[in-house]
N, C-alpha and C positions, 0 to 999 in steps of 0.2 A: 907924400905917401905914394908908394908904388903898389899896385895890385897885380898879382900874377895869377893867371888862370891856366890850369892844366886840365886837359881832356883825356879821358881814358875810355875804354870800351864799357867799363862798369859804371862810369859817372864822371863827375868833375870835381876839382878841388881848387879852393881859393887860398892865396897866401898874401897877407898884408905885410908889406915891408915899410917900416917906419924908420927914417934916418935918426941916428942917435942925436939927442939934444941935451944940453947940459942941465936945463931946468925941468926936463920931463923924465921922471924916473920910471913911471908906470902909467897905464891908462886901461880903461875898460870899454870895450865895444858894447853898448847897451842894446842896440837894435841894428839889424841888418835886413835890408830890403833889396835883394838882388834878384833880377828876373832874366831869364834867357829866352830868346825868341829865335826859332829856327825856321827858315824859309822852306815851305813845302814845294816839292817838285810837281 
């Protein structure tokens, strides 16, 4: 799986890229726990 992060002035966006798999037709993300920490100057 590849996770792409995009940053904008208004916020951020995540995109999950799952390689195509013959036996995996669909899936559901049940929970997401992502945190961002920014260093203060």
